[in-house]
PyMOL commands that place a pseudoatom at each C-alpha (Angstrom):
pseudoatom trace, name=CA, resn=MET, resi=1, chain=A, elem=C, hetatm=0, pos=[22.790, 49.293, -78.625]
pseudoatom trace, name=CA, resn=ARG, resi=2, chain=A, elem=C, hetatm=0, pos=[26.256, 49.567, -77.216]
pseudoatom trace, name=CA, resn=ALA, resi=3, chain=A, elem=C, hetatm=0, pos=[27.660, 53.052, -77.402]
pseudoatom trace, name=CA, resn=PRO, resi=4, chain=A, elem=C, hetatm=0, pos=[31.377, 53.750, -77.789]
pseudoatom trace, name=CA, resn=GLY, resi=5, chain=A, elem=C, hetatm=0, pos=[33.151, 53.517, -74.456]
pseudoatom trace, name=CA, resn=SER, resi=6, chain=A, elem=C, hetatm=0, pos=[30.458, 51.332, -72.961]
pseudoatom trace, name=CA, resn=VAL, resi=7, chain=A, elem=C, hetatm=0, pos=[31.073, 48.898, -70.128]
pseudoatom trace, name=CA, resn=LEU, resi=8, chain=A, elem=C, hetatm=0, pos=[31.836, 45.692, -72.027]
pseudoatom trace, name=CA, resn=PRO, resi=9, chain=A, elem=C, hetatm=0, pos=[30.687, 42.387, -70.571]
pseudoatom trace, name=CA, resn=TYR, resi=10, chain=A, elem=C, hetatm=0, pos=[34.275, 41.152, -70.434]
pseudoatom trace, name=CA, resn=ALA, resi=11, chain=A, elem=C, hetatm=0, pos=[35.604, 44.208, -68.552]
pseudoatom trace, name=CA, resn=GLN, resi=12, chain=A, elem=C, hetatm=0, pos=[37.250, 43.165, -65.310]
pseudoatom trace, name=CA, resn=TRP, resi=13, chain=A, elem=C, hetatm=0, pos=[38.233, 44.775, -62.037]
pseudoatom trace, name=CA, resn=HIS, resi=14, chain=A, elem=C, hetatm=0, pos=[40.423, 43.099, -59.440]
pseudoatom trace, name=CA, resn=LEU, resi=15, chain=A, elem=C, hetatm=0, pos=[39.568, 43.347, -55.749]
pseudoatom trace, name=CA, resn=GLY, resi=16, chain=A, elem=C, hetatm=0, pos=[42.433, 41.483, -54.124]
pseudoatom trace, name=CA, resn=PRO, resi=17, chain=A, elem=C, hetatm=0, pos=[42.062, 37.810, -55.123]
pseudoatom trace, name=CA, resn=LEU, resi=18, chain=A, elem=C, hetatm=0, pos=[38.582, 38.428, -56.550]
pseudoatom trace, name=CA, resn=THR, resi=19, chain=A, elem=C, hetatm=0, pos=[37.872, 39.309, -60.173]
pseudoatom trace, name=CA, resn=VAL, resi=20, chain=A, elem=C, hetatm=0, pos=[34.685, 41.271, -60.791]
pseudoatom trace, name=CA, resn=THR, resi=21, chain=A, elem=C, hetatm=0, pos=[33.356, 41.446, -64.345]
pseudoatom trace, name=CA, resn=GLY, resi=22, chain=A, elem=C, hetatm=0, pos=[31.262, 44.151, -65.936]
pseudoatom trace, name=CA, resn=THR, resi=23, chain=A, elem=C, hetatm=0, pos=[28.407, 41.672, -66.240]
pseudoatom trace, name=CA, resn=ALA, resi=24, chain=A, elem=C, hetatm=0, pos=[28.458, 40.990, -62.493]
pseudoatom trace, name=CA, resn=VAL, resi=25, chain=A, elem=C, hetatm=0, pos=[28.426, 44.716, -61.675]
pseudoatom trace, name=CA, resn=THR, resi=26, chain=A, elem=C, hetatm=0, pos=[25.574, 45.391, -64.093]
pseudoatom trace, name=CA, resn=SER, resi=27, chain=A, elem=C, hetatm=0, pos=[23.555, 42.417, -62.827]
pseudoatom trace, name=CA, resn=LEU, resi=28, chain=A, elem=C, hetatm=0, pos=[23.996, 43.501, -59.220]
pseudoatom trace, name=CA, resn=GLY, resi=29, chain=A, elem=C, hetatm=0, pos=[22.843, 46.987, -60.164]
pseudoatom trace, name=CA, resn=ILE, resi=30, chain=A, elem=C, hetatm=0, pos=[19.711, 45.566, -61.794]
pseudoatom trace, name=CA, resn=VAL, resi=31, chain=A, elem=C, hetatm=0, pos=[18.894, 43.465, -58.725]
pseudoatom trace, name=CA, resn=LEU, resi=32, chain=A, elem=C, hetatm=0, pos=[19.354, 46.422, -56.368]
pseudoatom trace, name=CA, resn=ALA, resi=33, chain=A, elem=C, hetatm=0, pos=[17.309, 48.717, -58.599]
pseudoatom trace, name=CA, resn=LEU, resi=34, chain=A, elem=C, hetatm=0, pos=[14.458, 46.211, -58.915]
pseudoatom trace, name=CA, resn=SER, resi=35, chain=A, elem=C, hetatm=0, pos=[14.498, 45.619, -55.155]
pseudoatom trace, name=CA, resn=ALA, resi=36, chain=A, elem=C, hetatm=0, pos=[14.239, 49.349, -54.500]
pseudoatom trace, name=CA, resn=VAL, resi=37, chain=A, elem=C, hetatm=0, pos=[11.452, 49.815, -57.039]
pseudoatom trace, name=CA, resn=SER, resi=38, chain=A, elem=C, hetatm=0, pos=[9.528, 46.848, -55.602]
pseudoatom trace, name=CA, resn=ARG, resi=39, chain=A, elem=C, hetatm=0, pos=[9.864, 48.253, -52.109]
pseudoatom trace, name=CA, resn=LEU, resi=40, chain=A, elem=C, hetatm=0, pos=[8.643, 51.690, -53.145]
pseudoatom trace, name=CA, resn=ALA, resi=41, chain=A, elem=C, hetatm=0, pos=[5.842, 50.340, -55.327]
pseudoatom trace, name=CA, resn=THR, resi=42, chain=A, elem=C, hetatm=0, pos=[4.363, 48.132, -52.599]
pseudoatom trace, name=CA, resn=ARG, resi=43, chain=A, elem=C, hetatm=0, pos=[4.883, 50.446, -49.645]
pseudoatom trace, name=CA, resn=ARG, resi=44, chain=A, elem=C, hetatm=0, pos=[1.571, 52.300, -49.909]
pseudoatom trace, name=CA, resn=LEU, resi=45, chain=A, elem=C, hetatm=0, pos=[-0.934, 49.910, -51.433]
pseudoatom trace, name=CA, resn=LYS, resi=46, chain=A, elem=C, hetatm=0, pos=[-4.583, 50.980, -51.020]
pseudoatom trace, name=CA, resn=LEU, resi=47, chain=A, elem=C, hetatm=0, pos=[-8.013, 49.387, -51.352]
pseudoatom trace, name=CA, resn=GLU, resi=48, chain=A, elem=C, hetatm=0, pos=[-8.859, 52.133, -53.856]
pseudoatom trace, name=CA, resn=PRO, resi=49, chain=A, elem=C, hetatm=0, pos=[-5.807, 51.971, -56.116]
pseudoatom trace, name=CA, resn=GLY, resi=50, chain=A, elem=C, hetatm=0, pos=[-4.316, 54.908, -57.912]
pseudoatom trace, name=CA, resn=SER, resi=51, chain=A, elem=C, hetatm=0, pos=[-3.001, 54.835, -61.461]
pseudoatom trace, name=CA, resn=TRP, resi=52, chain=A, elem=C, hetatm=0, pos=[0.408, 53.390, -60.477]
pseudoatom trace, name=CA, resn=GLN, resi=53, chain=A, elem=C, hetatm=0, pos=[-1.148, 50.641, -58.366]
pseudoatom trace, name=CA, resn=VAL, resi=54, chain=A, elem=C, hetatm=0, pos=[-3.542, 49.757, -61.204]
pseudoatom trace, name=CA, resn=VAL, resi=55, chain=A, elem=C, hetatm=0, pos=[-0.594, 49.261, -63.561]
pseudoatom trace, name=CA, resn=LEU, resi=56, chain=A, elem=C, hetatm=0, pos=[1.264, 47.216, -60.956]
pseudoatom trace, name=CA, resn=GLU, resi=57, chain=A, elem=C, hetatm=0, pos=[-1.726, 44.985, -60.246]
pseudoatom trace, name=CA, resn=GLY, resi=58, chain=A, elem=C, hetatm=0, pos=[-2.309, 44.572, -63.983]
pseudoatom trace, name=CA, resn=VAL, resi=59, chain=A, elem=C, hetatm=0, pos=[1.242, 43.298, -64.500]
pseudoatom trace, name=CA, resn=VAL, resi=60, chain=A, elem=C, hetatm=0, pos=[0.959, 40.888, -61.566]
pseudoatom trace, name=CA, resn=SER, resi=61, chain=A, elem=C, hetatm=0, pos=[-2.435, 39.640, -62.768]
pseudoatom trace, name=CA, resn=LEU, resi=62, chain=A, elem=C, hetatm=0, pos=[-1.120, 39.097, -66.293]
pseudoatom trace, name=CA, resn=ILE, resi=63, chain=A, elem=C, hetatm=0, pos=[1.808, 37.028, -65.010]
pseudoatom trace, name=CA, resn=GLU, resi=64, chain=A, elem=C, hetatm=0, pos=[-0.473, 35.075, -62.674]
pseudoatom trace, name=CA, resn=GLU, resi=65, chain=A, elem=C, hetatm=0, pos=[-2.941, 34.241, -65.456]
pseudoatom trace, name=CA, resn=THR, resi=66, chain=A, elem=C, hetatm=0, pos=[-0.130, 33.160, -67.774]
pseudoatom trace, name=CA, resn=ILE, resi=67, chain=A, elem=C, hetatm=0, pos=[1.207, 30.773, -65.132]
pseudoatom trace, name=CA, resn=ARG, resi=68, chain=A, elem=C, hetatm=0, pos=[-2.291, 29.496, -64.325]
pseudoatom trace, name=CA, resn=ALA, resi=69, chain=A, elem=C, hetatm=0, pos=[-2.842, 28.597, -67.971]
pseudoatom trace, name=CA, resn=VAL, resi=70, chain=A, elem=C, hetatm=0, pos=[0.154, 26.242, -67.826]
pseudoatom trace, name=CA, resn=LEU, resi=71, chain=A, elem=C, hetatm=0, pos=[0.186, 25.089, -64.198]
pseudoatom trace, name=CA, resn=PRO, resi=72, chain=A, elem=C, hetatm=0, pos=[-3.204, 25.858, -62.634]
pseudoatom trace, name=CA, resn=ASP, resi=73, chain=A, elem=C, hetatm=0, pos=[-2.727, 23.874, -59.413]
pseudoatom trace, name=CA, resn=HIS, resi=74, chain=A, elem=C, hetatm=0, pos=[0.599, 25.379, -58.318]
pseudoatom trace, name=CA, resn=VAL, resi=75, chain=A, elem=C, hetatm=0, pos=[0.491, 29.083, -59.186]
pseudoatom trace, name=CA, resn=GLY, resi=76, chain=A, elem=C, hetatm=0, pos=[1.482, 30.187, -55.694]
pseudoatom trace, name=CA, resn=GLU, resi=77, chain=A, elem=C, hetatm=0, pos=[4.578, 27.994, -55.564]
pseudoatom trace, name=CA, resn=VAL, resi=78, chain=A, elem=C, hetatm=0, pos=[5.894, 28.797, -59.025]
pseudoatom trace, name=CA, resn=MET, resi=79, chain=A, elem=C, hetatm=0, pos=[4.998, 32.471, -59.479]
pseudoatom trace, name=CA, resn=PRO, resi=80, chain=A, elem=C, hetatm=0, pos=[7.829, 34.056, -57.407]
pseudoatom trace, name=CA, resn=LEU, resi=81, chain=A, elem=C, hetatm=0, pos=[10.515, 32.368, -59.498]
pseudoatom trace, name=CA, resn=VAL, resi=82, chain=A, elem=C, hetatm=0, pos=[8.925, 32.744, -62.938]
pseudoatom trace, name=CA, resn=ALA, resi=83, chain=A, elem=C, hetatm=0, pos=[7.837, 36.347, -62.357]
pseudoatom trace, name=CA, resn=SER, resi=84, chain=A, elem=C, hetatm=0, pos=[11.324, 37.249, -61.116]
pseudoatom trace, name=CA, resn=LEU, resi=85, chain=A, elem=C, hetatm=0, pos=[12.890, 35.667, -64.194]
pseudoatom trace, name=CA, resn=TRP, resi=86, chain=A, elem=C, hetatm=0, pos=[10.571, 37.547, -66.545]
pseudoatom trace, name=CA, resn=ILE, resi=87, chain=A, elem=C, hetatm=0, pos=[11.135, 40.924, -64.914]
pseudoatom trace, name=CA, resn=TYR, resi=88, chain=A, elem=C, hetatm=0, pos=[14.886, 40.551, -64.434]
pseudoatom trace, name=CA, resn=ILE, resi=89, chain=A, elem=C, hetatm=0, pos=[15.557, 39.288, -67.969]
pseudoatom trace, name=CA, resn=LEU, resi=90, chain=A, elem=C, hetatm=0, pos=[13.357, 41.979, -69.513]
pseudoatom trace, name=CA, resn=VAL, resi=91, chain=A, elem=C, hetatm=0, pos=[15.231, 44.747, -67.702]
pseudoatom trace, name=CA, resn=ALA, resi=92, chain=A, elem=C, hetatm=0, pos=[18.589, 43.140, -68.470]
pseudoatom trace, name=CA, resn=ASN, resi=93, chain=A, elem=C, hetatm=0, pos=[17.725, 42.865, -72.161]
pseudoatom trace, name=CA, resn=LEU, resi=94, chain=A, elem=C, hetatm=0, pos=[16.522, 46.467, -72.352]
pseudoatom trace, name=CA, resn=LEU, resi=95, chain=A, elem=C, hetatm=0, pos=[19.643, 47.793, -70.639]
pseudoatom trace, name=CA, resn=GLY, resi=96, chain=A, elem=C, hetatm=0, pos=[21.502, 47.597, -73.927]
pseudoatom trace, name=CA, resn=ILE, resi=97, chain=A, elem=C, hetatm=0, pos=[19.664, 50.651, -75.249]
pseudoatom trace, name=CA, resn=VAL, resi=98, chain=A, elem=C, hetatm=0, pos=[21.144, 52.831, -72.491]
pseudoatom trace, name=CA, resn=PRO, resi=99, chain=A, elem=C, hetatm=0, pos=[24.296, 54.604, -73.740]
pseudoatom trace, name=CA, resn=GLY, resi=100, chain=A, elem=C, hetatm=0, pos=[27.406, 53.402, -71.926]
pseudoatom trace, name=CA, resn=LEU, resi=101, chain=A, elem=C, hetatm=0, pos=[25.836, 50.144, -70.714]
pseudoatom trace, name=CA, resn=HIS, resi=102, chain=A, elem=C, hetatm=0, pos=[25.404, 46.645, -72.115]
pseudoatom trace, name=CA, resn=SER, resi=103, chain=A, elem=C, hetatm=0, pos=[22.808, 43.927, -71.725]
pseudoatom trace, name=CA, resn=PRO, resi=104, chain=A, elem=C, hetatm=0, pos=[24.254, 41.424, -69.248]
pseudoatom trace, name=CA, resn=THR, resi=105, chain=A, elem=C, hetatm=0, pos=[22.255, 38.735, -71.048]
pseudoatom trace, name=CA, resn=SER, resi=106, chain=A, elem=C, hetatm=0, pos=[24.665, 39.148, -73.981]
pseudoatom trace, name=CA, resn=ASP, resi=107, chain=A, elem=C, hetatm=0, pos=[27.235, 37.374, -71.782]
pseudoatom trace, name=CA, resn=LEU, resi=108, chain=A, elem=C, hetatm=0, pos=[27.092, 33.576, -71.933]
pseudoatom trace, name=CA, resn=SER, resi=109, chain=A, elem=C, hetatm=0, pos=[28.240, 33.249, -68.323]
pseudoatom trace, name=CA, resn=LEU, resi=110, chain=A, elem=C, hetatm=0, pos=[25.097, 35.026, -67.093]
pseudoatom trace, name=CA, resn=THR, resi=111, chain=A, elem=C, hetatm=0, pos=[22.654, 33.168, -69.330]
pseudoatom trace, name=CA, resn=ALA, resi=112, chain=A, elem=C, hetatm=0, pos=[24.320, 29.896, -68.323]
pseudoatom trace, name=CA, resn=GLY, resi=113, chain=A, elem=C, hetatm=0, pos=[23.739, 30.826, -64.691]
pseudoatom trace, name=CA, resn=LEU, resi=114, chain=A, elem=C, hetatm=0, pos=[20.067, 31.563, -65.388]
pseudoatom trace, name=CA, resn=ALA, resi=115, chain=A, elem=C, hetatm=0, pos=[19.692, 28.271, -67.235]
pseudoatom trace, name=CA, resn=MET, resi=116, chain=A, elem=C, hetatm=0, pos=[21.304, 26.416, -64.331]
pseudoatom trace, name=CA, resn=LEU, resi=117, chain=A, elem=C, hetatm=0, pos=[18.882, 28.136, -61.953]
pseudoatom trace, name=CA, resn=VAL, resi=118, chain=A, elem=C, hetatm=0, pos=[15.982, 26.831, -64.048]
pseudoatom trace, name=CA, resn=PHE, resi=119, chain=A, elem=C, hetatm=0, pos=[17.553, 23.352, -64.157]
pseudoatom trace, name=CA, resn=LEU, resi=120, chain=A, elem=C, hetatm=0, pos=[17.845, 23.210, -60.371]
pseudoatom trace, name=CA, resn=SER, resi=121, chain=A, elem=C, hetatm=0, pos=[14.389, 24.728, -59.868]
pseudoatom trace, name=CA, resn=VAL, resi=122, chain=A, elem=C, hetatm=0, pos=[12.759, 22.003, -61.976]
pseudoatom trace, name=CA, resn=HIS, resi=123, chain=A, elem=C, hetatm=0, pos=[14.126, 19.335, -59.636]
pseudoatom trace, name=CA, resn=TRP, resi=124, chain=A, elem=C, hetatm=0, pos=[13.469, 21.359, -56.489]
pseudoatom trace, name=CA, resn=TYR, resi=125, chain=A, elem=C, hetatm=0, pos=[9.814, 21.916, -57.314]
pseudoatom trace, name=CA, resn=GLY, resi=126, chain=A, elem=C, hetatm=0, pos=[9.421, 18.318, -58.460]
pseudoatom trace, name=CA, resn=LEU, resi=127, chain=A, elem=C, hetatm=0, pos=[10.935, 16.905, -55.275]
pseudoatom trace, name=CA, resn=ARG, resi=128, chain=A, elem=C, hetatm=0, pos=[9.046, 19.318, -53.034]
pseudoatom trace, name=CA, resn=ILE, resi=129, chain=A, elem=C, hetatm=0, pos=[5.633, 18.693, -54.552]
pseudoatom trace, name=CA, resn=GLN, resi=130, chain=A, elem=C, hetatm=0, pos=[5.889, 15.045, -55.651]
pseudoatom trace, name=CA, resn=GLY, resi=131, chain=A, elem=C, hetatm=0, pos=[8.313, 13.648, -53.113]
pseudoatom trace, name=CA, resn=LEU, resi=132, chain=A, elem=C, hetatm=0, pos=[11.585, 11.851, -53.802]
pseudoatom trace, name=CA, resn=ARG, resi=133, chain=A, elem=C, hetatm=0, pos=[10.147, 8.534, -54.973]
pseudoatom trace, name=CA, resn=GLY, resi=134, chain=A, elem=C, hetatm=0, pos=[7.341, 10.032, -57.003]
pseudoatom trace, name=CA, resn=TYR, resi=135, chain=A, elem=C, hetatm=0, pos=[9.555, 12.544, -58.785]
pseudoatom trace, name=CA, resn=LEU, resi=136, chain=A, elem=C, hetatm=0, pos=[12.513, 10.301, -59.571]
pseudoatom trace, name=CA, resn=GLY, resi=137, chain=A, elem=C, hetatm=0, pos=[10.156, 7.577, -60.768]
pseudoatom trace, name=CA, resn=HIS, resi=138, chain=A, elem=C, hetatm=0, pos=[9.255, 9.524, -63.921]
pseudoatom trace, name=CA, resn=TYR, resi=139, chain=A, elem=C, hetatm=0, pos=[12.818, 9.019, -65.195]
pseudoatom trace, name=CA, resn=LEU, resi=140, chain=A, elem=C, hetatm=0, pos=[12.105, 5.288, -65.401]
pseudoatom trace, name=CA, resn=ARG, resi=141, chain=A, elem=C, hetatm=0, pos=[8.844, 5.554, -67.334]
pseudoatom trace, name=CA, resn=PRO, resi=142, chain=A, elem=C, hetatm=0, pos=[7.668, 4.043, -69.571]
pseudoatom trace, name=CA, resn=THR, resi=143, chain=A, elem=C, hetatm=0, pos=[10.738, 1.802, -69.216]
pseudoatom trace, name=CA, resn=PRO, resi=144, chain=A, elem=C, hetatm=0, pos=[14.013, 2.039, -67.254]
pseudoatom trace, name=CA, resn=LEU, resi=145, chain=A, elem=C, hetatm=0, pos=[15.819, 2.035, -70.590]
pseudoatom trace, name=CA, resn=MET, resi=146, chain=A, elem=C, hetatm=0, pos=[14.646, 5.623, -71.026]
pseudoatom trace, name=CA, resn=LEU, resi=147, chain=A, elem=C, hetatm=0, pos=[16.744, 6.865, -68.075]
pseudoatom trace, name=CA, resn=PRO, resi=148, chain=A, elem=C, hetatm=0, pos=[19.810, 7.996, -70.093]
pseudoatom trace, name=CA, resn=PHE, resi=149, chain=A, elem=C, hetatm=0, pos=[17.570, 9.680, -72.664]
pseudoatom trace, name=CA, resn=HIS, resi=150, chain=A, elem=C, hetatm=0, pos=[15.694, 11.606, -69.963]
pseudoatom trace, name=CA, resn=VAL, resi=151, chain=A, elem=C, hetatm=0, pos=[18.986, 12.762, -68.433]
pseudoatom trace, name=CA, resn=LEU, resi=152, chain=A, elem=C, hetatm=0, pos=[20.415, 13.749, -71.818]
pseudoatom trace, name=CA, resn=SER, resi=153, chain=A, elem=C, hetatm=0, pos=[17.236, 15.642, -72.655]
pseudoatom trace, name=CA, resn=GLU, resi=154, chain=A, elem=C, hetatm=0, pos=[17.452, 17.724, -69.484]
pseudoatom trace, name=CA, resn=LEU, resi=155, chain=A, elem=C, hetatm=0, pos=[21.115, 18.556, -70.077]
pseudoatom trace, name=CA, resn=THR, resi=156, chain=A, elem=C, hetatm=0, pos=[20.612, 19.549, -73.706]
pseudoatom trace, name=CA, resn=ARG, resi=157, chain=A, elem=C, hetatm=0, pos=[17.571, 21.703, -73.051]
pseudoatom trace, name=CA, resn=THR, resi=158, chain=A, elem=C, hetatm=0, pos=[19.457, 23.538, -70.291]
pseudoatom trace, name=CA, resn=LEU, resi=159, chain=A, elem=C, hetatm=0, pos=[22.316, 24.222, -72.701]
pseudoatom trace, name=CA, resn=ALA, resi=160, chain=A, elem=C, hetatm=0, pos=[19.862, 25.356, -75.372]
pseudoatom trace, name=CA, resn=LEU, resi=161, chain=A, elem=C, hetatm=0, pos=[18.150, 27.678, -72.871]
pseudoatom trace, name=CA, resn=ALA, resi=162, chain=A, elem=C, hetatm=0, pos=[21.442, 29.425, -72.107]
pseudoatom trace, name=CA, resn=VAL, resi=163, chain=A, elem=C, hetatm=0, pos=[22.677, 29.662, -75.685]
pseudoatom trace, name=CA, resn=ARG, resi=164, chain=A, elem=C, hetatm=0, pos=[19.342, 30.845, -77.120]
pseudoatom trace, name=CA, resn=LEU, resi=165, chain=A, elem=C, hetatm=0, pos=[19.100, 33.925, -74.899]
pseudoatom trace, name=CA, resn=PHE, resi=166, chain=A, elem=C, hetatm=0, pos=[22.805, 34.725, -75.193]
pseudoatom trace, name=CA, resn=GLY, resi=167, chain=A, elem=C, hetatm=0, pos=[22.880, 34.346, -78.975]
pseudoatom trace, name=CA, resn=ASN, resi=168, chain=A, elem=C, hetatm=0, pos=[19.791, 36.436, -79.628]
pseudoatom trace, name=CA, resn=ILE, resi=169, chain=A, elem=C, hetatm=0, pos=[20.767, 39.352, -77.400]
pseudoatom trace, name=CA, resn=MET, resi=170, chain=A, elem=C, hetatm=0, pos=[24.411, 39.369, -78.510]
pseudoatom trace, name=CA, resn=SER, resi=171, chain=A, elem=C, hetatm=0, pos=[23.456, 39.291, -82.199]
pseudoatom trace, name=CA, resn=LEU, resi=172, chain=A, elem=C, hetatm=0, pos=[20.894, 42.029, -81.619]
pseudoatom trace, name=CA, resn=GLU, resi=173, chain=A, elem=C, hetatm=0, pos=[23.477, 44.303, -80.020]
pseudoatom trace, name=CA, resn=MET, resi=174, chain=A, elem=C, hetatm=0, pos=[26.043, 43.580, -82.720]
pseudoatom trace, name=CA, resn=THR, resi=175, chain=A, elem=C, hetatm=0, pos=[23.498, 44.265, -85.469]
pseudoatom trace, name=CA, resn=ALA, resi=176, chain=A, elem=C, hetatm=0, pos=[22.474, 47.544, -83.858]
pseudoatom trace, name=CA, resn=MET, resi=177, chain=A, elem=C, hetatm=0, pos=[26.097, 48.623, -83.504]
pseudoatom trace, name=CA, resn=ILE, resi=178, chain=A, elem=C, hetatm=0, pos=[26.901, 47.765, -87.135]
pseudoatom trace, name=CA, resn=VAL, resi=179, chain=A, elem=C, hetatm=0, pos=[23.830, 49.615, -88.416]
pseudoatom trace, name=CA, resn=LEU, resi=180, chain=A, elem=C, hetatm=0, pos=[24.702, 52.696, -86.409]
pseudoatom trace, name=CA, resn=LEU, resi=181, chain=A, elem=C, hetatm=0, pos=[28.318, 52.616, -87.588]
pseudoatom trace, name=CA, resn=VAL, resi=182, chain=A, elem=C, hetatm=0, pos=[27.271, 52.319, -91.222]
pseudoatom trace, name=CA, resn=ALA, resi=183, chain=A, elem=C, hetatm=0, pos=[24.232, 54.601, -91.275]
pseudoatom trace, name=CA, resn=GLY, resi=184, chain=A, elem=C, hetatm=0, pos=[25.150, 56.899, -88.410]
pseudoatom trace, name=CA, resn=PHE, resi=185, chain=A, elem=C, hetatm=0, pos=[22.244, 58.166, -86.357]
pseudoatom trace, name=CA, resn=LEU, resi=186, chain=A, elem=C, hetatm=0, pos=[19.884, 58.515, -89.330]
pseudoatom trace, name=CA, resn=VAL, resi=187, chain=A, elem=C, hetatm=0, pos=[17.960, 55.380, -88.366]
pseudoatom trace, name=CA, resn=PRO, resi=188, chain=A, elem=C, hetatm=0, pos=[17.977, 55.282, -84.545]
pseudoatom trace, name=CA, resn=VAL, resi=189, chain=A, elem=C, hetatm=0, pos=[14.220, 54.849, -84.049]
pseudoatom trace, name=CA, resn=PRO, resi=190, chain=A, elem=C, hetatm=0, pos=[13.746, 51.592, -86.063]
pseudoatom trace, name=CA, resn=VAL, resi=191, chain=A, elem=C, hetatm=0, pos=[16.847, 50.081, -84.452]
pseudoatom trace, name=CA, resn=LEU, resi=192, chain=A, elem=C, hetatm=0, pos=[15.622, 51.129, -81.017]
pseudoatom trace, name=CA, resn=MET, resi=193, chain=A, elem=C, hetatm=0, pos=[12.176, 49.631, -81.634]
pseudoatom trace, name=CA, resn=LEU, resi=194, chain=A, elem=C, hetatm=0, pos=[13.737, 46.389, -82.875]
pseudoatom trace, name=CA, resn=HIS, resi=195, chain=A, elem=C, hetatm=0, pos=[15.796, 46.150, -79.695]
pseudoatom trace, name=CA, resn=ILE, resi=196, chain=A, elem=C, hetatm=0, pos=[12.761, 46.734, -77.469]
pseudoatom trace, name=CA, resn=VAL, resi=197, chain=A, elem=C, hetatm=0, pos=[10.584, 44.193, -79.273]
pseudoatom trace, name=CA, resn=GLU, resi=198, chain=A, elem=C, hetatm=0, pos=[13.321, 41.543, -79.293]
pseudoatom trace, name=CA, resn=ALA, resi=199, chain=A, elem=C, hetatm=0, pos=[14.091, 42.179, -75.612]
pseudoatom trace, name=CA, resn=VAL, resi=200, chain=A, elem=C, hetatm=0, pos=[10.457, 41.601, -74.667]
pseudoatom trace, name=CA, resn=VAL, resi=201, chain=A, elem=C, hetatm=0, pos=[10.143, 38.499, -76.867]
pseudoatom trace, name=CA, resn=GLN, resi=202, chain=A, elem=C, hetatm=0, pos=[13.323, 36.854, -75.551]
pseudoatom trace, name=CA, resn=ALA, resi=203, chain=A, elem=C, hetatm=0, pos=[12.374, 37.510, -71.921]
pseudoatom trace, name=CA, resn=TYR, resi=204, chain=A, elem=C, hetatm=0, pos=[8.942, 35.991, -72.539]
pseudoatom trace, name=CA, resn=ILE, resi=205, chain=A, elem=C, hetatm=0, pos=[10.371, 32.920, -74.284]
pseudoatom trace, name=CA, resn=PHE, resi=206, chain=A, elem=C, hetatm=0, pos=[12.901, 32.232, -71.527]
pseudoatom trace, name=CA, resn=GLY, resi=207, chain=A, elem=C, hetatm=0, pos=[10.263, 32.571, -68.802]
pseudoatom trace, name=CA, resn=MET, resi=208, chain=A, elem=C, hetatm=0, pos=[7.751, 30.407, -70.665]
pseudoatom trace, name=CA, resn=LEU, resi=209, chain=A, elem=C, hetatm=0, pos=[10.304, 27.660, -71.279]
pseudoatom trace, name=CA, resn=ALA, resi=210, chain=A, elem=C, hetatm=0, pos=[11.249, 27.721, -67.596]
pseudoatom trace, name=CA, resn=LEU, resi=211, chain=A, elem=C, hetatm=0, pos=[7.562, 27.466, -66.675]
pseudoatom trace, name=CA, resn=ILE, resi=212, chain=A, elem=C, hetatm=0, pos=[6.981, 24.583, -69.093]
pseudoatom trace, name=CA, resn=TYR, resi=213, chain=A, elem=C, hetatm=0, pos=[10.014, 22.677, -67.790]
pseudoatom trace, name=CA, resn=ILE, resi=214, chain=A, elem=C, hetatm=0, pos=[8.870, 23.119, -64.185]
pseudoatom trace, name=CA, resn=ALA, resi=215, chain=A, elem=C, hetatm=0, pos=[5.321, 22.121, -65.098]
pseudoatom trace, name=CA, resn=GLY, resi=216, chain=A, elem=C, hetatm=0, pos=[6.628, 18.997, -66.814]
pseudoatom trace, name=CA, resn=GLY, resi=217, chain=A, elem=C, hetatm=0, pos=[8.492, 17.936, -63.685]
pseudoatom trace, name=CA, resn=ILE, resi=218, chain=A, elem=C, hetatm=0, pos=[5.492, 18.570, -61.436]
pseudoatom trace, name=CA, resn=GLN, resi=219, chain=A, elem=C, hetatm=0, pos=[2.756, 17.130, -63.596]
pseudoatom trace, name=CA, resn=SER, resi=220, chain=A, elem=C, hetatm=0, pos=[4.479, 13.935, -64.707]
pseudoatom trace, name=CA, resn=GLN, resi=221, chain=A, elem=C, hetatm=0, pos=[3.570, 12.112, -61.498]
pseudoatom trace, name=CA, resn=GLU, resi=222, chain=A, elem=C, hetatm=0, pos=[0.174, 13.820, -61.189]
pseudoatom trace, name=CA, resn=GLN, resi=223, chain=A, elem=C, hetatm=0, pos=[-0.885, 12.634, -64.633]
pseudoatom trace, name=CA, resn=ARG, resi=224, chain=A, elem=C, hetatm=0, pos=[0.131, 9.043, -63.812]
pseudoatom trace, name=CA, resn=GLU, resi=225, chain=A, elem=C, hetatm=0, pos=[-1.764, 9.048, -60.515]
pseudoatom trace, name=CA, resn=ASN, resi=226, chain=A, elem=C, hetatm=0, pos=[-4.917, 10.768, -61.835]
pseudoatom trace, name=CA, resn=PRO, resi=227, chain=A, elem=C, hetatm=0, pos=[-5.304, 9.817, -65.497]
pseudoatom trace, name=CA, resn=GLN, resi=228, chain=A, elem=C, hetatm=0, pos=[-9.082, 10.074, -65.334]
pseudoatom trace, name=CA, resn=GLU, resi=229, chain=A, elem=C, hetatm=0, pos=[-8.839, 13.732, -64.302]
pseudoatom trace, name=CA, resn=ARG, resi=230, chain=A, elem=C, hetatm=0, pos=[-6.553, 14.552, -67.233]
pseudoatom trace, name=CA, resn=SER, resi=231, chain=A, elem=C, hetatm=0, pos=[-8.367, 12.593, -69.928]
pseudoatom trace, name=CA, resn=PRO, resi=232, chain=A, elem=C, hetatm=0, pos=[-10.894, 14.424, -72.132]
pseudoatom trace, name=CA, resn=SER, resi=233, chain=A, elem=C, hetatm=0, pos=[-14.568, 13.759, -71.416]
for i in range(1, 233): cmd.bond("trace and resi %d" % i, "trace and resi %d" % (i + 1))
show_as sticks, trace
zoom trace
């Protein structure tokens, strides 16, 4: 929910030749805050965990198991990126409930940047794990005529990834603002709960789609080389 006088995503400040937007400032604040929290949370880990460490390990285990269900052979390589996306997007989505702030994910420029990061990561993981020849070969299967369709598919899904997150968070904030303007503060709790649930759902969807895209790039060559391991018994 964006309160009156909040930092709008299109607010700009000029530092000499540089233009800094409100979205960039908010995103940098989220990154710094998460870095500080991560540092503090992992500074005193013990063999006999306390309540905070139990929660932390539970979150990490949940993310690890989710990734293992999709990409069991490459959890260690993929987890840093996917876990970072989930946590960052969740915090960014939830920031809209703080008076005076906005969700940076309601800005298309930020969601486009996240989608481009996923796009590049798919190819990076594919090339790193499968090698240049093995990874690029899947664009020519089952026939070289499929090459333009594979390329178009990757471009369109990247665009859809950016627009989906942007559209959902922006519409959520606009709906919350309209409801509060019409009904005042008589219904803050349902609107707040809607924002929290939608923020969690959209962060999960974005992270899962990123994981599925990466898994598709990695497993395409593995399935061709080991069909007997993938086929049902």
